[in-house]
C-alpha positions in Angstrom: 124.5 86.7 107.8 122.6 83.7 106.5 120.8 83.7 103.1 118.6 81.2 101.2 116.6 81.3 98.0 113.3 79.9 96.8 111.9 79.6 93.2 108.1 79.8 93.0 105.9 79.4 89.9 103.5 82.3 89.7 101.3 81.0 87.0 100.1 81.9 83.5 99.4 85.6 83.5 98.2 88.0 80.8 99.1 91.7 80.8 100.1 94.5 78.5 102.0 97.8 78.3 99.4 100.2 76.7 101.9 103.0 76.0 104.6 100.8 74.5 105.5 101.5 70.9 105.7 97.8 70.1 103.7 94.6 70.2 103.9 94.8 74.0 100.9 97.2 73.8 98.7 94.1 73.0 97.4 91.7 75.6 99.9 88.9 75.9 100.9 86.3 78.5 103.8 84.4 80.1 104.3 81.5 82.4 105.8 83.6 85.2 108.1 82.4 87.9 110.0 84.3 90.6 113.1 83.7 92.7 113.1 85.0 96.2 116.1 85.9 98.4 115.7 85.6 102.1 118.1 86.7 104.8 118.5 86.4 108.5 121.2 87.0 111.2 120.1 83.9 113.1 118.6 80.5 112.2 115.5 78.8 113.5 115.4 75.6 115.6 116.0 73.6 112.4 119.0 75.7 111.5 117.1 77.2 108.5 116.8 80.8 107.4 113.2 80.3 106.5 111.0 77.1 106.6 110.1 76.6 102.9 107.3 74.4 104.0 105.8 77.4 105.7 105.5 79.4 102.5 102.3 77.7 101.3 100.3 80.9 102.2 102.7 83.0 100.2 102.4 80.7 97.2 98.6 80.9 97.5 98.7 84.7 97.5 101.0 84.7 94.5 98.9 82.3 92.5 95.7 84.2 93.3 97.3 87.3 91.9 98.9 85.9 88.7 97.7 82.4 87.9 95.2 82.5 84.9 94.6 86.2 85.6 94.7 89.4 83.5 96.8 92.1 85.2 96.1 95.7 84.1 97.7 98.9 85.2 95.4 101.2 87.2 96.1 103.9 84.6 95.3 101.7 81.6 93.1 103.8 79.2 91.0 100.8 78.5 90.5 99.7 82.1 86.7 100.0 81.8 86.7 97.6 78.9 88.6 95.1 81.0 86.2 95.7 83.9 83.3 94.8 81.5 85.1 91.7 80.3 85.6 90.7 84.0 81.9 91.2 84.7 81.1 89.1 81.7 83.3 86.3 82.9 85.7 86.6 80.0 88.8 87.3 82.2 89.8 87.2 85.9 90.9 90.9 86.3 93.6 92.2 88.7 94.3 95.9 88.8 97.9 96.8 89.8 98.2 100.3 91.2 101.9 100.8 90.2 101.7 99.2 86.7 102.4 96.0 85.0 105.5 94.5 83.4 107.9 92.2 85.2 109.7 95.2 86.9 106.5 96.1 88.7 105.5 92.5 89.2 108.9 91.8 90.9 108.3 94.8 93.1 104.8 93.5 94.0 106.2 90.1 94.8 108.9 91.5 96.9 106.5 93.6 99.0 104.2 90.7 99.4 106.9 88.2 100.3 108.7 90.5 102.7 105.6 91.2 104.7 104.7 87.5 104.7 108.0 86.2 105.9 108.5 88.9 108.5 105.2 88.0 110.1 105.9 84.3 109.8 109.3 84.6 111.6 108.4 87.4 114.0 110.8 89.7 112.1 113.7 87.3 112.4 113.9 86.9 108.6 113.2 89.2 105.7 113.2 89.3 101.9 116.0 91.2 100.2 115.2 90.8 96.5 113.0 89.1 94.0 113.7 88.2 90.4 110.7 87.6 88.1 111.2 85.6 84.8 108.9 86.0 81.8 111.0 83.2 80.2 114.6 82.0 80.2 115.8 85.2 78.4 113.9 87.9 80.2 113.8 88.8 83.8 113.7 91.8 86.2 114.9 92.3 89.7 113.5 94.4 92.6 115.9 94.8 95.5 115.2 96.1 99.0 116.1 99.8 99.3 117.6 98.9 102.8 119.9 96.4 101.1 121.0 99.0 98.6 121.8 101.4 101.4 123.8 98.8 103.3 125.9 98.0 100.2 126.5 101.7 99.6 127.7 102.2 103.2 130.0 99.1 102.8 131.5 100.5 99.6 132.0 103.9 101.2 133.9 102.3 104.1 136.0 100.3 101.5 136.8 103.5 99.7 137.8 105.3 102.9 140.1 102.3 103.9 142.0 102.5 100.6 145.6 103.9 101.2 146.1 107.4 99.7 148.9 107.3 97.1 151.6 110.0 97.7 152.6 111.6 94.5 156.2 112.7 94.0 157.1 116.2 92.6 158.7 114.4 89.6 155.3 112.9 88.8 153.7 116.3 88.2 152.5 116.8 84.6 154.6 119.0 82.3 152.7 122.2 81.6 152.6 123.4 78.0 152.1 127.1 78.4 151.8 127.7 74.6 148.7 125.5 74.2 146.5 125.7 77.3 144.2 122.7 77.6 140.8 122.5 79.2 139.8 119.5 81.4 136.2 118.4 81.3 134.8 116.4 84.2 131.7 114.5 83.1 131.0 113.5 86.8 130.9 117.1 88.1 129.6 118.6 84.9 131.9 121.6 85.0 135.0 122.9 83.3 138.3 123.4 85.1 141.7 124.5 83.8 145.1 123.7 85.2 147.0 126.4 83.3 147.5 129.7 85.0 148.7 132.9 83.3 151.4 134.0 85.7 151.3 137.6 84.3 147.6 138.0 84.8 146.0 139.5 87.9 145.6 137.1 90.9 143.0 134.4 90.7 142.7 134.8 86.9 142.5 131.8 84.6 143.8 131.6 81.1 141.3 129.8 78.7 
């Protein structure tokens, strides 16, 4: 499998999180940029995963969405206020159906880039993930669900390939019958007990 990455400036964008219990509820902006991961099982005639020179259309779409625009969530309670500001020429409004914030912006960029590069390469190449940066300290990543599934399957096979350790009888834990102890499993959210009352009826547990 071949992979390549591309860093693209998205532009200066204003947005807000209206339900945030912080200053993020106010309209604020960042100079956004995004890193794209592309993947392919085969290379083109130039031995490239994707021709970066052919991404001009993608860059144009990204700039149209985020460069000097105001991005508002479709469920923003003040959306009509922003619509009026747009109509007055005060802002260049973009309404994002799934919400704002760099997590949603990274998802939007992924969906846009994946569709673009698949069409450009006739499905030879695709996008696997996108990382969007507000600045050097803050970023968010959206990863393809197909990629997550593949990694999960790989891990499952690795787990199955691990040799099973054979425990000796001498390795068995010493049972303290005078102080039975419960074992709590946080993963299975249930309680088990390894101490059995031998004098109790069959299948009874001593707690």
